[in-house]
C-alpha positions as CSV (number, residue, x, y, z in Angstrom):
1,M,-11.4,-43.6,-45.3
2,S,-14.8,-42.6,-45.3
3,S,-16.6,-39.5,-46.7
4,L,-17.8,-38.8,-43.0
5,N,-14.1,-39.3,-41.9
6,L,-12.8,-36.9,-44.7
7,A,-15.1,-34.3,-44.1
8,A,-14.5,-34.6,-40.5
9,L,-10.8,-33.8,-41.0
10,G,-11.2,-31.1,-42.9
11,A,-13.7,-29.1,-40.7
12,L,-12.1,-30.0,-37.6
13,A,-9.1,-28.2,-39.0
14,A,-11.2,-25.3,-39.6
15,L,-12.1,-25.3,-36.3
16,A,-8.6,-25.2,-34.7
17,A,-8.3,-22.1,-36.3
18,L,-11.8,-20.6,-35.2
19,V,-11.5,-20.9,-31.8
20,G,-8.1,-20.1,-31.5
21,C,-8.3,-17.0,-33.4
22,A,-12.1,-15.9,-33.6
23,S,-12.6,-12.5,-35.3
24,S,-15.3,-10.5,-33.7
25,A,-16.8,-9.9,-36.7
26,E,-17.9,-13.3,-37.3
27,Y,-20.1,-13.8,-34.3
28,K,-22.7,-12.1,-32.4
29,Y,-23.1,-11.5,-28.5
30,A,-26.2,-13.2,-26.7
31,D,-25.9,-10.4,-23.6
32,G,-26.0,-6.7,-24.1
33,D,-23.6,-5.9,-21.3
34,Y,-20.0,-7.1,-21.6
35,G,-20.4,-10.5,-22.5
36,V,-22.1,-14.2,-21.6
37,A,-18.6,-16.1,-20.9
38,A,-17.5,-13.2,-18.2
39,A,-20.8,-13.6,-17.0
40,E,-20.5,-16.9,-16.7
41,A,-17.1,-16.9,-15.0
42,W,-18.6,-14.3,-12.3
43,G,-21.0,-17.5,-11.7
44,G,-24.1,-16.2,-14.0
45,D,-26.6,-18.0,-16.3
46,D,-25.1,-20.4,-19.0
47,I,-24.3,-19.5,-22.7
48,R,-26.6,-19.2,-25.4
49,Q,-28.0,-22.7,-26.4
50,A,-26.2,-24.4,-29.8
51,A,-28.2,-24.5,-32.8
52,P,-29.9,-28.0,-33.7
53,M,-29.1,-30.1,-36.2
54,A,-31.0,-30.2,-39.3
55,P,-32.9,-33.4,-39.6
56,G,-31.6,-35.8,-41.1
57,A,-28.5,-34.7,-42.5
58,P,-25.7,-36.2,-44.2
59,P,-22.7,-37.2,-42.0
60,A,-20.3,-34.8,-43.8
61,Q,-22.6,-32.0,-43.4
62,A,-23.1,-32.6,-40.2
63,M,-19.4,-32.2,-39.2
64,R,-19.6,-29.0,-41.2
65,Q,-22.6,-27.9,-39.1
66,A,-20.6,-28.6,-35.9
67,T,-17.9,-26.4,-36.8
68,T,-19.1,-23.5,-37.9
69,T,-21.4,-21.1,-36.4
70,T,-24.9,-19.4,-37.4
71,P,-24.5,-16.2,-39.4
72,T,-26.4,-13.5,-38.1
73,T,-27.7,-10.1,-39.0
74,E,-26.9,-8.3,-35.3
75,P,-23.9,-6.0,-35.7
76,A,-20.3,-7.4,-34.3
77,P,-19.1,-5.7,-31.2
78,T,-16.8,-2.9,-31.8
79,E,-14.8,-0.3,-30.2
80,K,-17.8,1.9,-29.6
81,S,-20.2,-1.2,-28.1
82,I,-17.2,-1.9,-26.3
83,E,-17.3,1.5,-24.9
84,A,-20.8,1.7,-24.0
85,A,-20.6,-1.6,-22.0
86,K,-19.3,-1.1,-18.3
87,R,-15.7,-0.8,-18.4
88,L,-13.3,-3.0,-16.6
89,V,-10.4,-2.0,-15.5
90,I,-7.7,-3.6,-13.0
91,Y,-5.7,-0.7,-10.4
92,T,-2.7,-1.7,-9.0
93,G,-0.9,1.0,-6.7
94,S,2.3,1.0,-4.4
95,L,3.5,3.8,-1.6
96,S,6.1,4.4,0.1
97,L,5.5,6.7,3.5
98,L,7.2,8.2,6.1
99,V,5.6,8.1,9.4
100,A,6.6,8.4,13.2
101,Q,6.3,5.1,14.6
102,A,6.1,2.1,11.2
103,D,4.6,-1.1,13.5
104,P,1.6,1.1,14.9
105,A,0.8,2.8,11.5
106,V,0.9,-0.8,9.7
107,A,-1.4,-2.2,12.1
108,E,-3.9,0.8,11.9
109,F,-3.8,0.5,8.4
110,L,-4.5,-3.0,8.4
111,A,-7.4,-2.2,10.4
112,H,-9.3,-0.2,8.3
113,V,-8.4,-2.9,5.1
114,D,-10.3,-5.2,7.0
115,T,-13.2,-2.7,8.0
116,L,-13.5,-2.2,4.0
117,G,-13.9,-5.9,3.2
118,G,-10.3,-6.2,2.1
119,Y,-7.2,-8.3,3.0
120,L,-3.8,-9.1,3.3
121,Q,-1.8,-10.5,0.9
122,S,1.6,-10.7,2.0
123,R,3.9,-8.6,4.7
124,S,7.5,-8.2,4.2
125,G,8.6,-6.2,7.8
126,T,6.7,-2.9,7.5
127,T,6.0,-3.6,3.9
128,V,2.6,-5.2,2.9
129,T,0.6,-5.8,0.0
130,V,-3.4,-5.7,0.2
131,R,-6.2,-6.3,-1.5
132,V,-9.1,-4.0,-1.4
133,P,-12.4,-3.6,-3.1
134,A,-12.1,-1.7,-6.3
135,S,-15.0,0.4,-5.2
136,T,-12.8,2.1,-2.3
137,F,-9.0,1.8,-3.6
138,F,-8.9,5.6,-4.4
139,Q,-10.5,6.3,-1.0
140,T,-7.9,4.1,0.4
141,V,-4.9,6.1,-1.3
142,D,-6.2,9.2,-0.2
143,R,-5.9,8.1,3.5
144,L,-2.6,7.2,3.2
145,R,-1.7,10.3,1.8
146,K,-2.9,12.0,4.9
147,S,-1.3,9.7,7.4
148,G,2.2,10.1,6.7
149,Q,4.6,11.8,4.3
150,V,4.6,10.3,0.6
151,V,8.0,9.6,-0.6
152,D,7.0,7.3,-3.3
153,E,3.5,6.7,-4.9
154,N,2.7,4.7,-8.2
155,I,-0.6,4.0,-9.7
156,N,-1.4,2.1,-12.4
157,A,-4.9,1.5,-14.4
158,Q,-5.1,-1.7,-17.0
159,D,-8.6,-1.3,-19.1
160,V,-9.4,-5.4,-19.6
161,T,-12.5,-4.5,-21.6
162,K,-11.3,-5.6,-25.0
163,R,-9.9,-8.5,-23.5
164,V,-12.9,-9.8,-21.8
165,F,-15.0,-9.5,-25.1
166,D,-12.3,-11.4,-27.4
167,L,-12.0,-14.3,-24.2
168,E,-16.0,-14.4,-24.1
169,L,-16.5,-14.5,-27.7
170,R,-13.8,-17.4,-28.2
171,Q,-15.2,-19.7,-25.5
172,R,-18.5,-19.3,-26.6
173,T,-17.8,-20.5,-29.9
174,A,-15.9,-23.2,-28.5
175,E,-18.9,-24.3,-26.4
176,E,-21.1,-23.9,-29.0
177,A,-18.6,-26.3,-31.3
178,H,-18.2,-28.7,-28.5
179,K,-22.0,-29.1,-28.1
180,R,-22.7,-29.8,-32.1
181,L,-19.7,-32.2,-31.8
182,L,-21.2,-34.2,-29.2
183,K,-24.5,-34.4,-31.2
184,L,-22.1,-35.4,-34.2
185,L,-20.2,-38.4,-32.1
186,E,-23.7,-39.6,-31.3
187,S,-24.4,-40.6,-34.8
188,A,-20.8,-41.8,-35.9
189,T,-20.3,-45.5,-36.2
190,K,-16.7,-45.6,-37.4
191,M,-14.1,-45.7,-34.9
192,E,-11.8,-43.6,-36.9
193,D,-14.4,-41.5,-36.8
194,I,-15.2,-41.5,-33.4
195,L,-11.5,-41.1,-32.4
196,A,-10.9,-37.9,-34.4
197,I,-13.9,-36.5,-33.0
198,E,-13.0,-37.2,-29.5
199,A,-9.7,-35.6,-29.7
200,Q,-11.5,-32.4,-30.7
201,L,-13.9,-32.9,-27.6
202,R,-10.5,-33.0,-25.2
203,R,-8.8,-30.2,-27.2
204,L,-11.9,-27.8,-27.2
205,T,-12.5,-28.5,-23.5
206,D,-8.9,-27.7,-22.5
207,E,-9.3,-24.6,-24.3
208,I,-12.8,-23.9,-22.5
209,E,-11.4,-24.4,-19.4
210,A,-8.2,-22.3,-19.9
211,M,-10.4,-19.4,-20.9
212,K,-12.8,-19.5,-17.9
213,G,-9.9,-20.1,-15.8
214,E,-9.0,-16.6,-17.4
215,L,-11.7,-15.1,-17.3
216,R,-12.0,-15.8,-13.2
217,T,-8.7,-14.0,-12.6
218,I,-9.6,-11.3,-14.8
219,A,-12.7,-10.8,-12.5
220,D,-11.2,-11.0,-9.1
221,Q,-8.3,-8.5,-10.5
222,V,-10.8,-6.3,-11.5
223,A,-13.2,-6.6,-8.1
224,F,-10.2,-6.4,-5.9
225,S,-7.5,-3.9,-6.6
226,T,-4.0,-4.4,-5.2
227,L,-2.3,-2.0,-3.0
228,T,1.6,-2.1,-2.1
229,V,2.7,0.3,0.9
230,T,5.8,0.7,2.8
231,F,5.9,2.1,5.9
232,M,9.0,3.8,7.3
233,A,9.6,4.9,10.9
234,N,11.5,7.9,12.3
235,A,13.1,9.2,9.0
236,P,14.1,12.8,8.9
237,S,11.5,15.0,8.6
238,P,11.4,18.6,6.9
239,V,10.9,21.5,9.7
240,P,7.1,21.1,10.1
241,Y,6.5,24.7,9.8
242,P,7.3,26.0,6.3
243,M,8.3,29.6,6.4
244,R,11.1,28.9,9.7
245,T,12.9,31.8,10.7
246,H,16.6,30.3,12.5
247,S,17.2,31.4,15.7
248,R,20.7,34.2,15.9
249,F,21.6,31.3,19.1
250,S,23.3,28.1,17.0
251,W,22.6,25.7,20.2
252,I,18.9,26.5,19.9
253,N,18.7,25.7,16.2
254,Q,20.1,22.2,17.1
255,V,17.2,21.0,19.4
256,G,13.8,20.5,18.7
257,I,11.5,17.4,18.3
258,E,13.0,17.0,14.3
259,R,16.5,17.5,15.4
260,V,15.8,14.5,18.1
261,L,14.1,11.9,15.6
262,A,16.6,12.6,13.2
263,Q,19.6,11.4,15.4
264,S,21.5,8.3,14.6
265,S,22.4,5.8,17.5
266,S,25.9,7.4,17.5
267,P,25.6,11.4,17.9
268,E,28.1,13.4,18.0
269,G,29.1,15.5,20.6
270,E,31.0,19.0,21.8
271,G,32.4,17.2,25.2
272,C,35.2,14.6,26.7
273,W,33.2,13.3,29.7
274,W,30.3,10.9,29.8
275,I,26.7,11.8,31.3
276,G,25.4,10.9,34.4
277,L,22.0,9.9,34.2
278,D,19.7,7.1,35.3
279,V,17.7,6.4,32.5
280,P,13.8,5.0,32.9
281,A,12.9,1.6,33.3
282,G,12.1,0.4,29.6
283,F,14.9,2.3,28.0
284,L,18.3,1.3,26.8
285,T,21.3,3.6,26.7
286,V,22.9,3.2,22.9
287,H,25.3,5.9,23.3
288,D,27.1,7.7,26.3
289,E,30.2,9.6,25.4
290,W,31.5,12.8,24.3
291,G,29.0,14.8,26.4
292,T,26.1,13.1,24.9
293,L,23.7,10.4,25.5
294,L,21.0,8.7,23.8
295,A,18.6,6.0,25.2
296,L,15.7,4.4,23.4
297,S,12.6,2.5,24.2
298,T,11.1,-0.3,23.1
299,E,8.3,1.8,21.7
300,E,11.0,4.2,19.3
301,S,10.6,6.7,22.0
302,K,14.1,8.9,22.2
303,L,15.5,10.1,25.4
304,W,18.9,12.8,24.3
305,V,21.3,14.4,26.6
306,H,23.5,17.1,25.1
307,E,25.7,19.8,25.5
308,F,26.7,23.1,24.4
309,D,29.1,26.0,24.7
310,D,27.4,29.1,25.8
311,E,30.4,31.6,25.1
312,D,27.4,34.7,25.5
313,R,26.8,33.4,29.3
314,G,23.2,34.2,28.9
315,A,20.7,33.8,32.0
316,L,18.4,30.6,32.3
317,A,15.2,32.9,32.1
318,F,17.0,34.7,28.6
319,W,17.2,31.4,27.2
320,Q,13.9,30.1,28.3
321,Q,12.2,32.7,26.7
322,A,13.9,32.6,23.5
323,L,13.9,28.6,23.3
324,V,9.9,29.4,23.4
325,A,10.0,32.2,21.1
326,D,11.6,29.9,18.4
327,L,9.6,26.8,18.9
328,Q,6.2,28.5,19.0
329,K,7.0,31.3,16.0
330,G,9.8,29.8,14.0
331,R,8.4,26.3,13.7
332,G,4.8,26.5,14.7
333,Y,5.2,24.1,17.9
334,T,2.2,24.0,20.3
335,L,3.4,25.1,23.8
336,L,1.9,22.5,26.3
337,E,3.9,23.4,29.3
338,G,6.4,25.9,30.0
339,G,7.0,30.2,29.2
340,T,7.8,31.1,32.2
341,G,7.4,29.4,36.1
342,Q,7.7,25.9,35.2
343,S,11.3,24.3,36.3
344,V,13.4,21.0,37.3
345,K,16.0,20.3,39.5
346,D,19.0,18.1,38.6
347,A,20.9,15.7,41.4
348,A,23.5,19.0,42.6
349,G,19.9,20.6,43.0
350,R,20.4,23.1,40.2
351,E,17.4,24.8,38.6
352,G,16.4,24.0,34.9
353,A,13.7,25.0,32.8
354,L,11.1,22.7,31.6
355,L,9.3,22.8,28.4
356,V,6.7,20.4,26.8
357,T,5.5,21.1,23.1
358,E,3.4,19.2,20.4
359,T,3.7,19.3,16.8
360,T,2.9,17.5,13.5
361,L,5.0,14.7,11.7
362,S,4.3,12.6,9.1
363,G,0.6,13.0,9.8
364,R,0.9,12.3,13.3
365,P,1.0,14.2,16.7
366,V,4.4,14.0,18.4
367,R,5.6,15.8,21.6
368,G,8.5,16.7,22.8
369,L,10.1,17.7,26.5
370,I,12.9,20.1,26.5
371,A,15.1,20.3,30.2
372,V,17.4,23.4,29.5
373,F,20.1,24.0,33.0
374,V,23.0,26.6,32.8
375,L,25.9,25.4,34.6
376,P,28.4,28.1,34.6
377,G,32.1,27.7,33.6
378,T,35.1,29.7,34.0
379,F,35.2,31.4,30.4
380,S,32.0,29.8,29.3
381,N,29.0,28.6,30.4
382,T,27.4,25.2,29.6
383,I,24.4,24.4,27.9
384,R,22.7,21.4,29.5
385,V,19.6,20.1,27.3
386,V,17.5,17.1,28.2
387,E,15.1,16.1,25.1
388,F,12.5,13.8,25.3
389,V,10.3,12.5,22.1
390,A,7.6,10.2,21.7
391,D,3.9,9.8,19.9
392,K,1.2,11.5,21.6
393,D,0.0,8.2,23.8
394,A,4.1,6.9,24.4
395,F,4.6,10.2,25.8
396,A,1.9,10.1,28.2
397,K,2.8,6.9,29.3
398,D,6.6,8.0,30.5
399,V,6.7,11.3,30.5
400,D,6.5,11.2,34.6
401,A,9.0,8.4,34.5
402,V,11.8,10.8,32.3
403,K,10.7,13.9,34.5
404,A,12.2,12.2,37.5
405,S,15.0,10.7,35.4
406,I,15.7,14.3,34.9
407,A,16.3,14.5,38.7
408,T,19.4,12.2,38.9
409,L,21.1,14.3,36.2
410,R,24.7,15.1,37.1
């Protein structure tokens, strides 16, 4: 075997260890920021040119020169020098939110992501994963916190600055060795030397491309943060007014916007009869027995009719004032219609009290209509309550139809 081949085998073996686990103490950086290879992965300038061959170098010396680096007196990168460079951080997060309506909340969120220059990565039901520019990540999280009630939140930050330093160092070392081996290949004359050099060139090419690919992946993850958000609709919400005082009248504590939203499709009732009501167009009756009726719209609005025994035999005007006091002072509702003088009639011509209120649940304005009727009885009265609850826009669209429906109550 030739002296060139013997030298090549030893030097190429050294090169394998050199490129695979290059020490930052052996090489210098050409750039003052976070490195040349990373810059190239971002589309920057080419890396530093390989050192030229010594003129007239013998084959063995040429092989050794091709697989070693040029010593420098410039200090190697340390933790301090890394700290001084721009930090590279990958931000990821996940949130679960309670909102008044899930699908509109998802649509609004995705529209906001689009205005930021982000994009939808995946969606499953009302769970979405988006990528947003890293500079807007915390702004987006803050906006989500204000749009609903946070059930669960996880924010992660991964500092990859040192990883980029290590990758660019190994890439530059491999590329310098690759260029020198190409020059050595030009002067090789024996087939066994040519084959050995070409094998090392192929291996180096694969390693360089793998490192470039990893740097591109890191660059994308640093530039665009990943955020997964789950929107949950109409979940039971705590009473919106933090210092609520309960009414001494039990039936009043069982009505109101938050109580309606918490109802399942099979609410409990106290009666043993069916409610007679022509529900508005666009609503579906999902429960009608035991003295209760529940109907839902396609926009998740709820229409609920339920009844309570009234052994106190209070007059309608009394119950209207007691209910207004509880909703305003006890729960912090805004009274939009009602108080005194507002009334509605059922199919039998009985007059009832009518209230329209508004509150904020899960960061969204929600409105509720309450109609109260007093039905006299032998031993006790029956209080019949009709409630309609929807977000502000859906309420405005359906409230007149609901009022007309109340006139069919029998």
